[in-house]
Backbone bond lengths (Angstrom), bond angles and torsions (degrees), N, CA, C in turn:
res aa  C-N    CA-C-N  psi(-1)  N-CA   C-N-CA  omega(-1)  CA-C   N-CA-C  phi
1 M - - - 1.440 - - 1.514 106.76 -
2 T 1.325 117.65 136.00 1.489 122.68 174.32 1.541 104.99 -115.96
3 A 1.344 115.87 125.21 1.471 120.34 -173.50 1.539 110.74 -70.05
4 R 1.327 114.51 147.89 1.410 123.52 170.43 1.573 107.70 -76.73
5 L 1.341 115.83 138.00 1.449 120.56 -178.29 1.486 111.51 -79.91
6 L 1.318 114.05 136.84 1.464 124.11 173.15 1.520 107.19 -92.43
7 D 1.300 117.15 89.73 1.420 125.94 -165.44 1.546 109.98 -81.73
8 G 1.305 116.37 92.45 1.467 119.30 -179.29 1.529 113.73 -68.62
9 E 1.362 118.58 -27.77 1.426 120.42 -178.77 1.475 109.40 -64.80
10 A 1.368 117.91 -48.08 1.447 122.62 -173.79 1.559 109.84 -63.98
11 L 1.385 117.24 -44.78 1.441 118.78 179.72 1.520 109.68 -68.15
12 A 1.291 121.57 -38.20 1.434 123.51 -178.44 1.569 108.98 -61.71
13 A 1.292 114.54 -36.87 1.511 118.75 177.65 1.481 110.37 -62.57
14 R 1.309 116.13 -41.04 1.530 119.03 -179.78 1.589 106.64 -69.27
15 I 1.285 119.56 -39.09 1.415 119.84 -178.37 1.584 109.70 -66.37
16 R 1.319 113.89 -40.64 1.445 117.25 177.64 1.513 114.58 -62.89
17 A 1.278 115.27 -35.14 1.478 119.95 175.92 1.485 110.43 -65.85
18 D 1.334 118.29 -40.12 1.416 121.49 176.28 1.525 115.53 -65.11
19 V 1.391 113.77 -38.24 1.472 121.66 175.11 1.516 108.77 -63.43
20 A 1.377 117.12 -48.01 1.425 119.47 179.01 1.538 116.02 -51.63
21 E 1.371 112.91 -43.83 1.508 118.37 176.40 1.589 109.36 -61.71
22 R 1.277 115.96 -39.62 1.475 117.14 -178.31 1.553 111.17 -69.47
23 V 1.301 114.88 -37.92 1.486 122.03 174.58 1.532 108.94 -60.68
24 A 1.321 116.84 -45.47 1.468 120.55 -179.54 1.492 111.88 -64.03
25 R 1.344 120.60 -38.86 1.386 121.13 175.85 1.515 113.92 -63.40
26 L 1.346 115.05 -36.25 1.478 117.41 176.99 1.528 109.69 -69.86
27 A 1.319 114.13 -38.38 1.476 116.00 177.77 1.533 114.11 -56.86
28 E 1.362 114.25 -36.46 1.450 118.20 179.01 1.540 110.81 -64.13
29 R 1.290 115.73 -20.55 1.457 121.12 176.79 1.536 114.81 -94.01
30 G 1.374 112.97 3.74 1.403 118.70 -179.72 1.549 114.69 83.12
31 I 1.315 116.23 19.21 1.440 123.02 -175.32 1.547 107.75 -110.67
32 T 1.340 115.32 123.50 1.488 122.13 177.22 1.484 108.23 -103.42
33 V 1.299 116.97 131.01 1.509 124.42 -179.62 1.541 107.32 -86.73
34 G 1.339 118.86 123.79 1.413 122.58 177.25 1.520 112.35 -118.34
35 L 1.360 115.76 127.60 1.479 121.45 178.08 1.524 105.16 -114.42
36 G 1.324 114.82 126.95 1.489 120.14 -177.22 1.513 111.25 -106.41
37 T 1.305 111.65 153.74 1.486 120.68 177.25 1.514 107.44 -139.47
38 I 1.305 115.70 137.20 1.432 122.88 172.33 1.516 110.68 -119.89
39 L 1.302 118.68 115.98 1.432 124.27 -179.88 1.475 109.72 -112.52
40 V 1.383 116.41 129.52 1.455 120.86 -179.46 1.565 107.26 -116.36
41 G 1.344 114.33 124.71 1.446 120.01 178.60 1.498 112.45 82.32
42 D 1.356 115.75 -165.58 1.509 121.56 -169.45 1.489 111.15 -126.10
43 D 1.364 117.09 36.03 1.478 116.88 174.17 1.518 110.57 -66.03
44 V 1.332 116.61 122.99 1.403 121.09 -170.43 1.557 113.82 -63.15
45 P 1.360 118.84 -48.52 1.505 117.26 177.48 1.505 111.49 -59.85
46 S 1.310 119.46 -38.97 1.511 122.75 176.95 1.457 110.18 -61.24
47 A 1.278 118.66 -49.34 1.473 122.65 -179.01 1.520 111.77 -59.99
48 R 1.345 115.96 -42.69 1.482 120.52 175.10 1.495 114.78 -61.98
49 Y 1.335 112.56 -37.39 1.533 117.04 -178.33 1.505 109.21 -71.49
50 V 1.345 118.73 -40.11 1.408 120.82 178.83 1.540 109.86 -67.24
51 A 1.298 120.98 -37.56 1.453 121.89 175.10 1.533 112.08 -62.09
52 M 1.311 117.98 -35.84 1.426 120.67 179.40 1.549 108.46 -67.13
53 K 1.301 116.92 -40.60 1.471 123.12 178.43 1.543 108.61 -61.21
54 Q 1.270 117.70 -38.85 1.483 123.16 -179.56 1.509 109.38 -67.34
55 E 1.373 117.74 -43.63 1.447 122.53 171.90 1.475 112.00 -55.04
56 D 1.375 115.65 -48.84 1.499 119.68 179.65 1.521 111.77 -56.66
57 C 1.300 116.86 -41.42 1.480 120.45 178.51 1.528 109.48 -59.23
58 A 1.331 115.96 -47.07 1.487 117.04 -178.00 1.503 112.13 -61.76
59 Q 1.379 115.71 -37.71 1.444 120.98 179.04 1.502 116.04 -60.91
60 V 1.379 115.40 -34.68 1.437 117.30 -174.80 1.582 110.65 -105.47
61 G 1.268 117.07 5.79 1.489 120.60 176.56 1.530 116.87 84.56
62 M 1.347 115.86 15.53 1.447 121.16 171.59 1.456 112.85 -85.54
63 V 1.368 117.22 151.05 1.452 124.55 173.35 1.520 109.44 -84.41
64 S 1.332 118.30 128.79 1.455 120.78 176.65 1.563 106.93 -95.97
65 V 1.338 113.17 124.59 1.496 116.63 175.10 1.461 105.51 -112.91
66 H 1.351 116.72 120.12 1.458 121.99 -172.68 1.525 111.73 -127.24
67 E 1.379 112.55 144.24 1.442 122.18 174.06 1.525 107.69 -131.34
68 H 1.341 116.19 123.88 1.438 124.51 177.44 1.529 110.54 -109.24
69 L 1.283 118.26 111.68 1.461 122.03 -176.10 1.535 109.03 -107.52
70 P 1.374 114.77 152.21 1.465 116.12 179.62 1.500 111.28 -76.57
71 S 1.274 118.86 159.54 1.406 125.11 -175.90 1.488 112.47 -64.72
72 S 1.347 116.78 -19.69 1.465 127.37 178.69 1.514 114.75 -80.56
73 V 1.380 114.99 -3.73 1.460 117.90 -177.03 1.531 111.07 -60.82
74 S 1.323 116.18 142.91 1.518 121.66 175.77 1.467 109.75 -78.98
75 Q 1.341 112.25 159.05 1.435 119.87 177.76 1.544 110.34 -56.44
76 G 1.361 115.25 -42.11 1.414 119.85 -176.73 1.532 111.39 -66.44
77 D 1.311 118.56 -42.79 1.450 118.90 176.90 1.499 114.36 -67.27
78 L 1.345 118.32 -33.38 1.431 119.89 173.42 1.529 111.48 -61.87
79 E 1.322 118.02 -42.16 1.404 123.72 -176.90 1.517 111.76 -70.68
80 K 1.370 116.98 -27.46 1.428 121.35 173.63 1.546 110.54 -67.04
81 V 1.331 116.09 -38.44 1.527 118.00 175.15 1.501 110.99 -65.44
82 I 1.338 117.19 -41.63 1.420 121.44 177.99 1.541 110.46 -58.67
83 E 1.329 115.92 -47.46 1.530 120.68 173.71 1.459 113.63 -55.13
84 R 1.375 115.65 -39.76 1.452 117.10 179.24 1.532 113.40 -66.90
85 F 1.375 114.97 -37.52 1.429 117.81 176.45 1.515 111.10 -67.89
86 N 1.402 114.47 -37.85 1.476 118.97 177.67 1.550 112.27 -57.01
87 A 1.350 115.80 -35.83 1.454 120.78 -175.22 1.549 114.22 -97.01
88 D 1.353 114.53 -1.13 1.498 114.98 -179.44 1.470 112.42 -87.16
89 P 1.366 119.56 118.68 1.440 120.17 -179.64 1.518 113.93 -68.01
90 A 1.317 116.80 -11.78 1.535 117.36 177.25 1.453 111.10 -82.76
91 V 1.347 117.98 -9.69 1.449 122.67 177.74 1.571 110.29 -105.25
92 D 1.341 115.70 109.28 1.475 117.54 -178.99 1.515 110.48 -83.61
93 A 1.360 116.18 -33.64 1.489 119.98 178.77 1.553 105.18 -157.93
94 F 1.350 112.58 153.41 1.451 115.64 -177.19 1.528 109.60 -155.50
95 L 1.326 117.04 174.10 1.429 125.76 176.40 1.474 111.82 -140.05
96 V 1.326 115.02 156.66 1.464 123.81 166.21 1.511 105.80 -103.84
97 Q 1.312 117.56 117.21 1.488 121.98 -174.10 1.556 110.56 -70.71
98 V 1.263 117.72 126.77 1.487 121.97 178.08 1.551 109.29 -110.36
99 P 1.310 116.70 157.58 1.468 127.65 3.22 1.523 113.18 -77.01
100 L 1.289 114.97 149.99 1.435 122.74 172.11 1.556 113.36 -84.00
101 P 1.306 115.91 151.22 1.501 112.58 179.30 1.527 114.03 -61.29
102 A 1.305 115.74 160.07 1.443 122.79 -179.74 1.490 109.68 -52.17
103 G 1.371 115.62 141.81 1.484 118.88 177.80 1.546 113.43 95.13
104 L 1.319 117.10 -10.02 1.405 119.39 174.83 1.507 112.64 -109.28
105 D 1.294 115.06 142.24 1.454 121.69 -172.81 1.590 110.72 -92.58
106 E 1.325 114.96 104.21 1.429 119.23 -178.28 1.458 113.17 -61.84
107 T 1.398 117.93 -39.32 1.425 118.99 -176.24 1.524 110.76 -68.58
108 A 1.319 116.43 -38.49 1.478 119.41 176.65 1.529 111.06 -63.32
109 A 1.261 117.39 -36.82 1.470 121.56 178.97 1.552 108.98 -66.88
110 L 1.355 117.02 -44.58 1.455 119.07 179.60 1.517 110.32 -64.06
111 L 1.315 119.36 -38.73 1.436 121.23 -179.74 1.545 113.50 -69.44
112 S 1.317 113.38 -19.09 1.499 119.59 -178.98 1.574 111.21 -78.47
113 V 1.325 116.30 -17.40 1.455 119.42 -176.60 1.562 108.78 -79.91
114 D 1.335 112.97 134.46 1.467 119.48 173.79 1.508 108.40 -58.66
115 P 1.369 118.55 122.67 1.461 119.51 179.01 1.515 114.96 -53.61
116 A 1.372 115.91 -32.27 1.485 116.75 -179.42 1.551 110.73 -71.87
117 K 1.349 117.33 -14.05 1.469 117.97 178.14 1.555 110.74 -113.22
118 D 1.242 116.76 17.17 1.450 122.32 -179.61 1.541 111.88 -80.32
119 V 1.327 113.60 91.72 1.477 116.61 -172.97 1.587 113.17 -74.96
120 D 1.310 115.60 -16.46 1.438 118.68 175.50 1.533 114.01 -80.40
121 G 1.323 115.99 -18.86 1.485 121.32 -177.49 1.512 114.34 69.75
122 L 1.372 116.10 25.66 1.451 120.60 -175.62 1.498 115.29 -113.08
123 H 1.344 117.64 2.64 1.475 118.01 174.06 1.553 109.00 -65.92
124 P 1.311 114.73 145.44 1.470 116.68 179.10 1.492 117.48 -50.77
125 V 1.322 114.79 -33.87 1.480 120.36 -178.94 1.562 106.45 -66.77
126 N 1.300 119.60 -45.69 1.426 122.22 179.99 1.522 113.17 -70.59
127 L 1.331 118.50 -33.25 1.439 118.99 175.54 1.532 107.87 -70.94
128 G 1.291 119.85 -31.94 1.460 122.93 173.57 1.475 110.54 -61.74
129 L 1.334 119.04 -47.05 1.464 121.71 174.95 1.533 111.91 -55.80
130 L 1.244 116.75 -37.24 1.484 122.29 179.19 1.502 109.81 -63.99
131 V 1.338 116.49 -44.00 1.467 124.50 176.78 1.518 110.59 -57.85
132 M 1.303 115.43 -44.54 1.424 123.02 -176.78 1.523 112.48 -76.57
133 G 1.318 119.08 -16.34 1.462 121.76 -175.45 1.515 110.96 79.65
134 T 1.338 117.86 23.42 1.451 123.68 -178.77 1.529 109.58 -97.23
135 P 1.350 116.18 137.41 1.466 118.06 179.82 1.516 113.85 -54.92
136 G 1.305 116.80 141.35 1.481 123.49 178.75 1.435 107.53 177.67
137 P 1.386 118.97 175.07 1.482 121.53 179.10 1.574 112.19 -63.34
138 L 1.263 116.89 123.74 1.442 120.89 -179.91 1.477 112.34 -81.51
139 P 1.330 122.92 149.45 1.439 123.66 170.78 1.494 111.59 -57.67
140 C 1.294 117.83 128.84 1.445 120.67 -163.33 1.487 112.92 -65.42
141 T 1.359 120.87 -49.01 1.459 119.64 -174.82 1.508 109.41 -68.71
142 P 1.338 124.38 -43.38 1.474 121.08 176.08 1.572 113.12 -58.93
143 A 1.305 115.63 -42.99 1.467 120.19 177.82 1.501 110.60 -61.61
144 G 1.313 115.38 -41.83 1.456 120.68 179.92 1.531 111.98 -65.51
145 I 1.353 116.12 -37.49 1.458 117.51 179.62 1.502 112.22 -66.23
146 V 1.360 113.42 -42.77 1.536 118.02 -179.46 1.539 107.59 -63.99
147 E 1.323 120.25 -44.65 1.460 121.19 176.80 1.480 114.33 -56.93
148 L 1.326 115.84 -41.75 1.445 122.69 -177.64 1.487 112.61 -65.33
149 L 1.346 116.82 -42.15 1.463 122.65 176.19 1.566 110.57 -66.23
150 R 1.283 115.69 -47.80 1.446 117.83 -178.56 1.552 112.17 -61.86
151 A 1.352 115.15 -40.99 1.498 117.18 -175.86 1.488 109.54 -67.68
152 N 1.352 120.69 -20.10 1.454 122.37 176.89 1.537 110.23 -102.07
153 H 1.278 116.76 17.97 1.448 123.76 174.04 1.503 114.10 55.29
154 V 1.324 115.48 37.75 1.456 121.83 173.61 1.531 105.68 -82.46
155 A 1.409 116.54 125.81 1.445 122.03 -176.98 1.594 107.24 -70.32
156 L 1.344 112.48 131.95 1.453 120.89 176.08 1.558 115.78 -115.70
157 E 1.388 112.24 -40.13 1.461 114.73 -173.76 1.511 108.73 -63.58
158 G 1.321 115.09 126.82 1.452 122.16 175.62 1.472 113.10 78.52
159 Q 1.343 120.80 -0.92 1.481 124.86 -177.61 1.491 108.79 -89.57
160 H 1.366 115.91 159.87 1.403 122.62 -177.93 1.551 108.64 -93.41
161 V 1.354 114.67 107.72 1.477 120.68 176.16 1.521 109.33 -97.34
162 V 1.320 113.37 125.19 1.509 117.10 175.50 1.527 107.93 -112.99
163 I 1.336 115.00 125.38 1.445 122.31 -179.59 1.495 109.59 -107.22
164 V 1.273 123.18 121.76 1.477 127.20 178.17 1.544 104.38 -97.28
165 G 1.335 117.04 104.38 1.406 120.11 -180.00 1.493 107.20 128.72
166 R 1.419 116.34 137.87 1.427 119.87 -176.62 1.529 110.66 -126.11
167 G 1.295 116.62 27.50 1.481 120.96 -174.99 1.555 110.47 -71.84
168 L 1.334 112.90 162.11 1.496 121.02 -178.91 1.522 108.53 -69.71
169 T 1.308 122.62 -29.24 1.432 122.06 -172.87 1.549 111.92 -77.48
170 I 1.334 113.38 -39.26 1.468 118.68 -176.17 1.542 115.26 -122.15
171 G 1.355 113.08 -63.45 1.476 114.71 -169.05 1.520 117.26 -57.10
172 R 1.318 116.51 -54.64 1.523 117.11 -177.52 1.445 115.29 -64.42
173 P 1.360 119.35 -47.23 1.486 117.44 177.62 1.514 114.28 -66.85
174 L 1.379 117.75 -34.88 1.404 121.30 177.71 1.497 112.30 -60.99
175 A 1.344 117.64 -39.57 1.384 123.22 -179.24 1.571 111.03 -62.53
176 L 1.355 116.01 -40.37 1.396 120.09 175.42 1.520 114.78 -65.99
177 L 1.336 114.68 -43.29 1.466 121.58 179.30 1.568 110.39 -64.25
178 M 1.270 116.52 -43.07 1.487 120.58 -176.75 1.516 111.69 -67.53
179 S 1.367 118.58 -31.95 1.468 121.67 -173.66 1.527 111.84 -88.60
180 M 1.298 121.25 -6.62 1.453 121.05 -171.95 1.473 110.23 -76.75
181 R 1.376 115.26 158.18 1.483 122.58 -176.49 1.496 112.00 -68.87
182 P 1.353 117.12 161.57 1.445 120.13 175.68 1.544 109.32 -53.38
183 P 1.391 115.79 141.50 1.452 126.74 15.74 1.515 112.14 -84.71
184 R 1.287 119.73 5.19 1.459 124.34 178.29 1.585 105.50 -73.17
185 P 1.343 117.37 172.97 1.464 119.86 -171.70 1.534 117.28 -60.36
186 N 1.318 117.90 -32.71 1.525 119.10 176.17 1.525 112.05 61.01
187 A 1.299 113.90 42.98 1.492 121.09 -176.68 1.554 107.69 -98.82
188 A 1.308 114.67 161.00 1.474 123.54 167.51 1.559 105.37 -87.87
189 V 1.338 115.54 125.45 1.470 120.56 -170.06 1.530 112.17 -123.67
190 T 1.324 112.18 132.25 1.468 120.51 174.77 1.556 108.40 -119.76
191 V 1.308 117.45 131.27 1.423 120.47 -179.36 1.557 105.59 -116.37
192 V 1.308 114.64 124.98 1.485 121.72 177.50 1.473 110.92 -131.77
193 H 1.336 118.32 172.46 1.470 120.49 -176.77 1.537 106.13 -145.66
194 T 1.389 113.28 178.35 1.389 118.90 -171.07 1.585 113.00 -71.76
195 G 1.304 115.34 -13.43 1.489 119.56 179.51 1.514 110.93 -84.81
196 V 1.360 120.12 -0.19 1.452 119.39 176.94 1.541 110.91 -83.26
197 P 1.329 116.83 122.97 1.457 118.84 -173.87 1.520 114.88 -62.11
198 D 1.263 117.96 -34.33 1.497 119.43 -178.52 1.525 110.48 -108.25
199 L 1.379 116.80 48.30 1.415 125.73 -175.19 1.560 110.78 -55.46
200 A 1.357 118.35 -42.25 1.452 121.08 -177.81 1.498 111.51 -64.39
201 D 1.324 118.54 -31.05 1.471 118.55 -178.22 1.543 110.09 -68.76
202 Y 1.291 116.67 -32.98 1.516 119.11 176.04 1.518 109.21 -70.30
203 V 1.310 115.76 -47.25 1.466 122.53 -170.62 1.564 106.95 -62.90
204 R 1.274 118.11 -37.53 1.526 121.02 -175.68 1.578 108.86 -66.38
205 Q 1.316 117.99 -16.60 1.514 118.19 -177.27 1.548 109.82 -87.31
206 A 1.299 118.46 -5.44 1.499 121.25 -170.20 1.528 109.39 -77.41
207 D 1.353 113.62 129.86 1.451 120.21 160.39 1.519 111.67 -80.17
208 V 1.368 114.77 -32.02 1.419 122.99 175.21 1.543 107.08 -129.45
209 L 1.322 118.04 124.67 1.439 119.31 -175.13 1.534 104.25 -121.38
210 V 1.379 114.36 130.63 1.471 118.59 172.88 1.546 106.38 -120.97
211 A 1.288 115.09 117.82 1.500 121.99 178.41 1.500 108.53 -97.29
212 A 1.397 116.55 114.66 1.420 124.96 -175.97 1.513 113.29 -137.48
213 A 1.315 113.10 43.85 1.455 119.50 -177.40 1.488 113.95 -99.61
214 G 1.292 119.80 -20.52 1.449 122.26 -177.42 1.488 114.89 72.69
215 Q 1.369 115.04 33.75 1.408 122.28 175.92 1.504 110.18 -125.40
216 A 1.349 115.84 111.23 1.483 122.47 -171.17 1.538 109.45 -55.50
217 G 1.337 115.22 135.29 1.468 121.54 175.99 1.469 117.16 61.88
218 L 1.288 118.14 20.19 1.413 122.03 -177.75 1.544 112.29 -62.69
219 I 1.324 120.00 -38.78 1.449 123.99 -178.17 1.551 107.64 -97.50
220 T 1.322 114.63 116.77 1.488 121.44 -179.94 1.517 109.99 -110.29
221 A 1.340 115.38 164.52 1.399 121.47 -169.17 1.599 111.51 -59.76
222 D 1.322 115.36 -34.24 1.491 116.35 -177.12 1.526 112.15 -72.28
223 M 1.376 115.95 -6.63 1.486 117.43 -178.80 1.498 109.31 -96.36
224 V 1.294 121.66 -4.13 1.493 120.94 -170.30 1.491 111.68 -111.14
225 K 1.404 117.27 135.29 1.378 124.59 175.70 1.493 108.91 -64.82
226 P 1.378 119.21 130.89 1.454 117.99 176.04 1.458 116.19 -56.62
227 G 1.362 116.94 129.44 1.409 122.82 -177.77 1.487 116.08 89.10
228 A 1.304 118.53 0.65 1.500 121.13 -176.59 1.540 107.37 -74.42
229 A 1.325 114.43 156.66 1.474 119.96 171.67 1.499 109.36 -88.76
230 V 1.328 119.17 127.61 1.462 120.54 -174.00 1.546 107.63 -122.77
231 V 1.326 115.17 124.74 1.487 123.76 -177.96 1.530 106.89 -112.04
232 G 1.324 118.80 117.09 1.456 124.66 174.19 1.505 109.09 -88.38
233 A 1.340 118.65 90.75 1.508 121.52 -177.08 1.497 110.71 -98.00
234 G 1.355 118.86 -19.82 1.462 124.23 178.48 1.505 111.72 -89.20
235 T 1.353 116.86 138.63 1.446 119.53 179.33 1.489 108.03 -138.42
236 S 1.376 112.67 162.84 1.481 121.37 172.98 1.452 107.56 -154.71
237 W 1.373 114.87 162.20 1.478 118.60 -174.41 1.552 110.30 -107.23
238 S 1.312 113.86 142.57 1.440 124.15 170.30 1.533 105.81 -123.69
239 G 1.334 115.10 95.63 1.469 117.98 -169.93 1.489 111.66 65.80
240 R 1.287 118.40 -116.48 1.440 123.93 179.51 1.540 111.03 -105.15
241 R 1.326 116.29 4.12 1.462 121.00 -174.91 1.518 107.20 -99.34
242 L 1.394 115.08 126.04 1.478 121.88 173.11 1.509 110.94 -81.90
243 L 1.366 115.56 126.84 1.415 122.88 -176.47 1.494 113.30 -113.17
244 S 1.271 119.43 141.63 1.497 124.32 -179.14 1.525 110.75 -91.72
245 D 1.329 116.60 158.10 1.413 121.97 171.02 1.529 110.31 -69.25
246 V 1.310 119.86 -18.80 1.439 125.51 -174.67 1.454 112.57 -98.73
247 D 1.324 119.30 120.16 1.437 122.02 179.49 1.526 111.01 -66.04
248 E 1.338 121.21 145.70 1.413 124.91 -176.42 1.545 111.77 -58.78
249 G 1.308 118.52 -31.12 1.481 122.56 -179.73 1.520 114.20 -63.34
250 V 1.345 117.29 -17.49 1.467 119.54 -179.57 1.546 110.18 -64.70
251 A 1.322 119.10 -27.73 1.401 121.47 179.46 1.521 116.32 -58.92
252 E 1.374 115.46 -20.38 1.489 120.41 173.65 1.473 116.08 -78.28
253 V 1.331 116.49 -11.49 1.468 122.39 -176.28 1.542 111.61 -112.01
254 A 1.308 111.98 -44.24 1.524 117.80 -173.58 1.575 112.39 -67.41
255 G 1.300 112.90 160.33 1.485 120.14 179.11 1.557 105.28 -88.87
256 W 1.359 119.15 -38.40 1.416 124.37 -179.34 1.529 107.70 -138.32
257 I 1.298 118.71 145.23 1.474 121.19 -177.72 1.553 106.86 -150.53
258 T 1.302 114.01 148.28 1.415 118.80 172.09 1.529 111.76 -85.58
259 P 1.333 121.82 144.38 1.415 118.81 179.43 1.576 108.57 -75.92
260 R 1.348 116.11 162.45 1.459 121.45 179.42 1.550 110.00 -56.85
261 L 1.279 118.50 -41.81 1.410 125.51 176.69 1.520 109.25 -122.18
262 G 1.301 118.72 135.27 1.447 123.13 178.54 1.525 116.73 90.90
263 G 1.329 111.70 21.48 1.489 118.78 176.71 1.522 111.78 -105.92
264 V 1.260 118.31 -90.22 1.473 122.86 -173.84 1.531 111.57 -79.12
265 G 1.318 118.96 -38.37 1.434 121.80 -175.98 1.538 114.63 -53.93
266 P 1.356 117.45 -52.31 1.461 117.36 179.36 1.503 112.52 -61.65
267 M 1.376 117.66 -29.91 1.457 118.12 177.99 1.490 112.81 -71.51
268 T 1.261 118.83 -35.95 1.484 121.67 174.47 1.553 112.13 -57.95
269 R 1.291 114.08 -48.66 1.429 119.72 178.57 1.579 112.54 -61.81
270 A 1.369 114.13 -41.14 1.435 119.01 179.51 1.554 112.40 -62.68
271 M 1.394 114.80 -37.78 1.429 117.32 -178.92 1.566 112.80 -75.74
272 L 1.309 115.89 -23.72 1.444 119.45 166.43 1.493 111.28 -56.16
273 L 1.315 118.97 -48.96 1.440 120.35 176.38 1.439 114.16 -61.66
274 V 1.328 119.58 -39.45 1.467 122.96 175.54 1.522 108.05 -58.02
275 N 1.261 119.02 -51.18 1.516 120.05 -178.91 1.498 111.40 -58.17
276 A 1.391 115.87 -40.55 1.479 120.24 -179.46 1.492 112.23 -63.97
277 V 1.307 117.14 -45.16 1.474 117.77 -176.81 1.543 110.51 -73.82
278 Q 1.350 116.87 -29.03 1.400 118.77 171.62 1.497 116.16 -63.21
279 A 1.354 112.10 -38.11 1.504 117.72 177.57 1.563 108.98 -65.27
280 A 1.343 117.53 -38.26 1.443 121.17 179.70 1.567 108.91 -68.84
281 E 1.256 118.43 -38.93 1.447 123.25 178.28 1.560 110.31 -64.97
282 R 1.270 117.39 -36.25 1.504 121.47 177.34 1.561 107.48 -66.91
283 R 1.364 114.19 -42.71 1.459 117.39 177.38 1.515 113.83 -60.93
284 A 1.361 114.08 -39.90 1.447 121.49 -176.38 1.545 108.95 -69.10
């Protein structure tokens, strides 16, 4: 068996086209959509990621509002910039790029963001809305994963979804999103992590497997149920090479699989744009 690719690049392009239409409709009403980014320090992957978000903004007609702070910035000065973005009517939604340099409190920075402008969907207020099933900005990577699976007609309702990883960015919010009633996925969800001794036993039960542990090659072909849908959401770096949690050999067993590049990453960025245009539509 050779798995069908879950092509995030192609779907993200369609989402960007839809966002561009929504941005254009707002522009006809005199409303400009602004997406803000705050980058602290000179972490190369973070700077590259912010640059891609700026390119995405240009592609869909959004204004990119950017602030680049030195790694020596104090917590207080960082939070002053966040407060400025909170108050700026030209910024509909924004994010503080993580990781932050040592000595800065990421949690405090996240809590300083106005929940209405939280483009990542990770503020506790917005995570609380997700728990309640109330509309709000969804965490971008989990939302992107669900959209990617649905667009490829991967069955979710009533299926067993196993998530490897319990992080704030992917694992925990994805478990909530996957388990919610229709029109949400309505799946049976198991969350495990790398500290579970019999990890492979859990993974083999998955109809849909999402690997989000950040450990290269963690999921091997012998751990995957034949025909399962496998999403490699966790990544790590080896020099300048981006590695997936999913070993390449899994493609010979799985029914669907994300590519090492062009799977989840483009979907995360696309959902950022969705959250930004939704914030502007709420303002309108």
